[in-house]
Structure formats: C-alpha cells, structure tokens
C-alpha positions in Angstrom: 0.0 -0.4 0.0 3.3 2.6 0.2 2.6 2.5 -3.6 -1.1 3.5 -3.6 -0.2 6.1 -0.9 2.5 7.5 -2.8 0.2 7.9 -5.8 -2.8 9.4 -3.7 0.1 12.4 -2.1 1.0 13.5 -5.7 -2.5 13.1 -7.4 -3.2 16.6 -7.5 0.4 17.7 -9.3 1.0 17.2 -12.7 3.9 15.0 -14.0 4.5 14.0 -17.5 3.3 10.6 -18.9 5.3 7.5 -19.0 4.5 4.4 -20.9 4.9 2.2 -17.5 2.3 4.5 -16.3 -0.9 3.3 -18.7 -0.1 -0.2 -18.2 -1.3 0.5 -14.4 -3.4 3.1 -14.9 -6.0 4.8 -16.7 -5.3 8.3 -17.1 -8.2 9.8 -19.5 -10.8 11.8 -18.1 -12.5 14.0 -20.8 -14.2 16.1 -18.4 -10.4 17.8 -18.0 -10.3 18.3 -21.7 -7.2 17.2 -23.5 -4.9 19.2 -22.3 -5.0 17.8 -18.6 -4.8 14.2 -17.8 -6.0 12.6 -14.3 -4.1 9.4 -13.0 -6.4 7.1 -11.6 -5.6 2.8 -10.7 -7.2 1.3 -13.1 -8.7 -2.6 -12.3 -8.0 -1.4 -8.3 -10.7 -3.9 -7.1 -10.3 -6.8 -9.4 -5.8 -6.3 -9.2 -5.1 -5.5 -5.6 -8.9 -5.7 -3.5 -9.9 -9.0 -4.4 -6.4 -10.1 -3.9 -6.2 -9.0 -0.1 -6.0 -11.2 2.6 -9.0 -11.1 5.0 -6.9 -9.2 7.8 -5.3 -6.9 5.0 -9.1 -6.7 3.9 -10.2 -5.7 7.6 -7.4 -3.1 8.1 -7.9 -1.3 5.1 -11.7 -1.1 5.0 -12.2 -1.7 8.5 -14.8 -4.2 8.7 -14.5 -8.0 7.6 -15.2 -9.2 4.1 -18.2 -11.5 4.8 -19.3 -8.3 6.1 -18.7 -6.6 2.8 -20.0 -9.2 0.5 -23.4 -9.2 2.8 -23.9 -5.4 1.8 -23.1 -5.8 -1.3 -25.5 -8.4 -1.8 -28.2 -6.2 -0.2 -27.6 -3.2 -2.5 -27.1 -5.2 -5.8 -31.1 -6.9 -5.2 -32.7 -3.4 -4.4 -33.8 -1.0 -6.2 -30.5 1.4 -5.2 -27.8 -0.5 -6.8 -28.4 -0.2 -10.7 -25.3 0.1 -12.8 -25.8 3.0 -15.7 -26.5 1.5 -18.9 -26.1 3.2 -22.5 -23.0 5.0 -24.7 -20.1 6.2 -23.2 -18.2 4.7 -20.3 -19.0 1.2 -18.7 -21.0 1.9 -15.7 -19.5 1.2 -11.9 -20.9 -1.8 -11.0 -22.7 -2.3 -7.3 -20.0 -4.1 -5.7 -17.5 -1.6 -6.8 -19.5 1.2 -5.8 -20.1 -0.5 -2.0 -16.5 -0.8 -1.7 -15.7 3.0 -2.9 -18.4 4.0 0.3 -16.6 1.5 2.4 -12.9 3.1 1.6 -14.7 6.6 1.9 -16.2 5.6 5.1 -13.6 4.0 6.8 -10.8 6.3 5.8 -10.3 9.9 5.8 -9.9 10.3 2.5 -11.2 12.9 0.4 -13.4 12.4 -3.0 -10.6 13.0 -5.2 -8.2 10.3 -3.3 -11.0 7.8 -3.1 -12.2 8.6 -7.2 -8.0 8.0 -7.9 -8.2 4.4 -6.4 -11.5 3.1 -8.0 -11.1 4.9 -11.3 -14.3 7.0 -11.3 -15.1 11.0 -11.9 -15.9 13.0 -8.7 -19.0 13.2 -10.6 -19.6 9.7 -10.6 -18.9 9.1 -7.2 -21.2 11.8 -5.8 -23.8 10.6 -7.9 -23.7 6.8 -6.3 -22.8 8.2 -2.8 -26.4 9.5 -3.1 -27.9 6.2 -4.4 -26.4 4.4 -1.5 -27.0 6.9 1.2 -30.6 6.7 0.5 -30.3 2.9 0.3 -29.1 2.7 4.0 -31.9 5.4 4.8 -34.2 2.9 3.3 -33.1 0.1 5.2 -32.8 1.6 8.5 -35.7 1.0 9.9 -35.3 -2.4 9.7 -32.0 -2.5 11.4 -32.2 0.5 13.8 -35.2 -0.6 16.1 -36.7 -1.2 19.5 -37.7 -4.7 20.1 -41.1 -5.2 19.4 -42.4 -8.2 21.4 -42.4 -8.5 25.3 -40.1 -11.6 25.0 -37.7 -9.5 22.5 -37.8 -6.8 25.6 -37.3 -9.2 28.4 -34.4 -10.3 26.2 -32.4 -7.3 26.1 -33.0 -6.1 29.8 -31.7 -9.9 31.1 -28.7 -8.6 29.0 -28.2 -5.6 30.6 -29.1 -7.1 34.0 -25.7 -9.3 33.5 -23.8 -6.4 33.6 -24.5 -4.8 37.1 -27.8 -6.5 38.0 -30.2 -3.7 37.2 -33.2 -4.9 36.0 -35.4 -3.9 33.4 -33.3 -1.9 31.6 -34.2 -1.6 27.9 -31.4 1.1 26.7 -28.7 3.5 27.5 -29.1 6.9 26.0 -27.0 9.3 25.3 -25.9 12.8 22.6 -22.6 12.6 20.7 -20.8 15.5 18.8 -19.8 15.0 15.1 -18.2 18.0 13.6 -18.8 19.0 10.9 -18.0 22.3 8.4 -20.3 25.4 8.2 -23.4 23.9 6.6 -25.2 25.8 3.1 -27.4 28.0 3.0 -27.4 27.8 7.6 -26.0 30.3 10.6 -22.8 29.0 11.4 -23.2 30.4 15.4 -26.3 27.9 15.5 -23.9 25.1 15.0 -21.3 26.3 17.6 -21.0 23.8 20.6 -19.3 24.7 24.0 -16.2 23.9 22.6 -16.4 26.9 19.9 -16.5 24.4 17.2 -19.2 23.1 14.6 -21.2 20.1 14.8 -24.2 18.4 15.1 -25.6 16.1 17.8 -26.5 12.7 17.3 -28.6 11.0 20.0 -28.6 7.3 20.1 -30.3 4.7 22.2 -28.4 1.5 22.3 -28.6 -2.1 23.6 -26.4 -4.4 26.1 -24.2 -5.5 22.6 -23.9 -1.9 22.1 -26.4 -2.0 18.7 -28.0 1.2 18.1 -32.3 0.7 18.6 -33.1 4.4 18.2 -30.8 7.4 16.4 -32.1 10.8 16.0 -29.1 12.9 14.1 -29.4 16.3 12.7 -30.0 18.6 15.8 -27.2 21.4 16.0 -25.3 20.9 18.9 -25.9 24.6 20.5 -29.4 23.0 21.5 -29.2 21.2 25.2 -29.6 17.1 25.2 -32.8 17.5 27.3 -34.6 20.2 24.4 -33.1 17.5 21.8 -34.7 14.3 23.2 -37.6 16.2 23.8 -37.9 17.3 19.7 -37.4 13.7 19.0 -40.1 11.2 17.9 -38.4 8.7 21.0 -39.6 11.3 23.4 -43.4 10.5 22.2 -42.8 6.6 21.5 -40.8 6.0 24.8 -43.5 5.4 27.4 -45.6 3.0 24.9 -42.3 1.3 24.3 -41.3 0.9 28.3 -45.2 0.3 29.3 -44.2 1.6 32.8 -41.7 -1.6 33.2 -39.0 -0.9 31.5 -36.8 2.5 31.2 -33.5 3.7 29.4 -30.9 5.1 31.4 -29.2 8.7 30.6 -27.0 11.1 32.3 -27.8 14.3 34.3 -28.5 15.8 31.0 -32.0 13.9 30.5 -35.7 14.6 32.4 -36.1 11.7 35.2 -38.7 9.7 34.4 -40.6 6.5 34.7 -39.3 5.7 31.4 -35.9 7.7 31.6 -33.6 7.4 34.7 -31.2 9.2 35.7 -28.0 9.5 38.3 -28.7 11.4 41.7 -27.5 14.7 42.1 -24.3 14.5 44.2 -25.4 17.5 46.3 -22.7 16.3 48.9 -25.1 14.5 51.6 -25.6 11.2 49.2 -25.8 8.1 51.3 -24.6 5.1 50.5 -27.9 3.4 49.1 -27.6 6.2 46.2 -24.3 5.6 45.5 -24.6 2.1 45.0 -27.4 3.2 42.3 -25.2 5.8 41.0 -22.1 3.4 40.1 -24.5 0.8 38.9 -25.7 3.1 36.5 -23.0 4.6 35.2 -21.9 0.7 34.8 -24.6 0.1 32.7 -25.0 3.4 30.8 -21.4 3.5 29.7 -22.4 1.1 27.0 -23.5 4.1 24.9 -20.6 6.0 25.3 -18.8 3.1 23.7 -21.4 2.3 21.4 -20.1 5.9 19.8 -16.2 4.9 20.4 -16.8 2.3 18.0 -18.8 3.9 15.7 -16.3 6.6 15.3 -13.2 4.3 15.4 -14.9 2.5 12.4 -16.1 5.3 10.2 -13.4 8.0 10.4 -15.3 10.3 8.3 -17.3 10.9 11.4 -14.0 12.9 13.1 -15.4 15.9 10.8 -18.1 15.7 8.1 -17.2 17.3 5.1 -20.1 17.6 3.4 -22.4 20.8 2.4 -25.6 20.5 3.4 -27.2 19.3 6.7 -29.3 16.4 4.9 -26.5 14.7 3.4 -24.6 14.9 7.1 -27.6 13.2 8.5 -28.0 10.5 6.0 -24.2 9.7 6.0 -24.4 9.2 10.3 -27.4 6.9 9.6 -25.5 5.0 6.8 -22.9 4.2 9.4 -25.0 3.2 12.2 -26.6 0.4 10.0 -23.6 -0.1 9.2 -22.4 -0.2 12.9 -25.0 -2.5 13.6 -24.8 -5.1 10.8 -21.3 -5.3 11.7 -22.2 -6.5 15.2 -24.9 -9.1 13.9 -21.9 -10.8 12.0 -19.4 -10.0 15.2 -17.4 -8.2 13.4 -15.8 -6.6 16.4 -13.1 -3.7 16.1 -11.4 -2.3 19.1 -11.7 1.4 19.7 -8.5 3.4 19.3 -6.5 6.2 21.2 -7.4 8.8 18.5 -11.4 8.0 19.1 -10.9 8.2 22.8 -9.0 11.6 23.0 -11.6 13.0 20.1 -14.3 11.9 22.2 -12.9 13.6 25.2 -11.7 16.7 23.9 -15.5 16.7 22.5 -17.2 15.5 25.9 -20.3 18.1 26.8 -21.6 19.4 29.7 -23.7 17.2 31.8 -26.3 19.0 33.9 -29.2 18.4 36.0 -32.5 19.7 33.8 -34.7 19.4 36.8 -36.8 22.7 36.5 -37.5 25.1 39.1 -40.7 25.8 38.2 -42.0 22.8 36.6 -45.8 22.6 35.6 -48.1 20.4 36.9 -47.5 17.5 34.0 -43.4 17.5 34.2 -43.6 17.6 37.9 -45.9 14.4 38.2 -43.9 12.7 35.9 -41.2 13.5 37.2 -42.0 12.8 40.9 -43.1 9.1 39.1 -39.9 8.9 38.0 -38.2 9.9 41.5 -40.3 6.9 43.1 -39.3 4.3 40.6 -35.8 5.1 41.1 -36.1 5.0 44.9 -37.4 1.6 44.8 -34.6 0.3 42.3 -32.1 2.1 44.8 -33.8 0.0 47.5 -33.5 -3.2 45.7 -29.6 -3.1 45.4 -29.3 -3.3 49.4 
C-alpha cells in the first residue's frame, strides 16, 4: 500500500505521462479536456482488493470481507444498486460502488483520493454516494429498531442485567457531537457547541451489545441534550415502548421519568444507597459511550464531516449507524483506538441536571413517578 499512498499524495500534481504508468493506470478524463489528464488506478478492486488476505481487507476497510459481501449483495438486490447503461464509459458495478463508499467511510480520504483508487470521476462517485445513502436510509428502519415483542424486550433487559444487576433496562441513551463544516444556507452560530466548534448531535439508544436501537441526528449542537430529546420522536414513543415496566438509562442531561432514569445528583449528602445506585447506573450506561467510540473508530469520516448540506450529513451518519449494527450482528468487532478516545474526551458535553426550578404540573408529576421508581430500584440494591 506504500505505492498507492505515494500516488495519492501526488495525484493532485501534474506530471509527464510514461509508458509504465499507462499499464497500471487509466489516465484519461474527458471532463478535463485534452490538455489535462487525471491519473487513476486501473482495476484497483480486481488487481488489489480481491487479492487482499482477510486481515488486509479488514485493516483497509475496517470490517470483515464477509460483512462487506453481505452489504454488496443487499445493495445489488435493491432498487438503488443499478449500473448506468447506455453509450459511453462502462458503468460502475454495485460491488465497486459499495467498496468505494466503505473505503471513503473508513478512512479520512477526500473524494479525489477515493476516485483515484476506484477509477471514477468525482461527479460519478457523488451520484453513487447519493444512491448508497438512500439505500441505507431505506433499510435503517429494519435494522435500527427497538424489539417489538415482550419476549424481545425481556431478552434485552436480561443482557443488561448481566452487567451490573440493574433490572428492566431496555437501553442506554446519550448524545455525541459530530464535527462538521459550516452547512450551506445555515447560520454558523447555531451549530457552534460549547467548545466553539461546529457540530451536529447524534442522539443514540443502544442495547447491551452496543447495537443502536434508535437514533436521532441533525440537531445543531448548540441545543441542549434535554431539548433534543424532547423534540425527537422517541420522546413521544418511549412511554408506550416501555409500558411502565422498562426504562432507559441516561445521564443528568436528561429529564427524570418513569421510563428514563438518571443518576442522583451529588449534593454532598448522598447516602450509601444512592452511591450504589449511581455506580450501577454508570456501569450500565457507559455502553452507549462505548457504542459511539466504536462507531467513530470504524468510520473515520465521522471525526469531521465535510459535506455541504445537513441532509447529506444526517444520511451519512445514519448509514454509518446501520453499518455499525450490521457489523455487530456479524460479530465483526473492532477496538476503540486512542485517537477516537481523545477526540471524544475533547468533545465531552456538559452534563447538568435539568430539573426545572418551576416545573409545570404535568412535568412535576412525570418527574415524581421517576423519583419513586428510582428510589425503589436503589432500595433493591441494598
């Protein structure tokens, strides 16, 4: 791969053609006219990727070959995985479209670098990217979802209970900043988070396997997590999903509810019962932070999105979450690296108790139900 990296680093500079290059590379690009030629790798997938060992494939694409093949087959059989027919240059196969997308997602490469590797024009890659994002968005409702049956919910809760003996946990909820460039036609200040960086917030709910069961992405990170939760569809759906029995675990940024349990506030007078509850709560809730870490380790583009439009940012993040779940279902694991951990630490969000000073009657009643349930669970830990 050193040879390929050398070419990528020099792909934007002009150089004289030579006969050896013509054997390995396709360097004609009619869109640039006869005076300029772009050097691209010819048959990169056939000559390089298909000959990777399984470990080499995993290192380059950050997922296993079998996982990629499953995604390729699913895309190929969908209405989105078509090949442009007609006169002119031969269309890009669904396999090469997906591999180019996976390479782009897993590595911090530009459009130009990906197109150099996979021998396609930037406009072609952009068009295929739209189709692929629409494909993942279309299947997301089948892959990112809460269990629909009572037995399914009981299995999720049983897996959570193995961690710290916390009963009836259906998921862990949190938010994570996704750094972005200034979106087109948007006011910059509305996307500036407390670190003075532009970002959107990904709200996610995960199970004990760190698989996402619900996501909400696109809100400017200037908005507090509690507000994002209130505005999300999950806020309205959660009472029915939990049926008074189950609950999510969230940090102090979220409102305390019967279906959303937060830790006790440390006011300096916490007793042993509350400390034990907070410990078990933290030991379980950390799974959602781990899920975000795995997501950003596997898909390095999420370290900073360079898309112009918020809609495309949201679709790309959704696609990565779908891929994340597919990888988990295939036992396709990856270790969180130090760079991602540091990045998450640098973008840690404010966690403040959101109990209102003058709550209305309805919110006060909902909070009181949450307090009763939290106290009962704390008592059970003694």
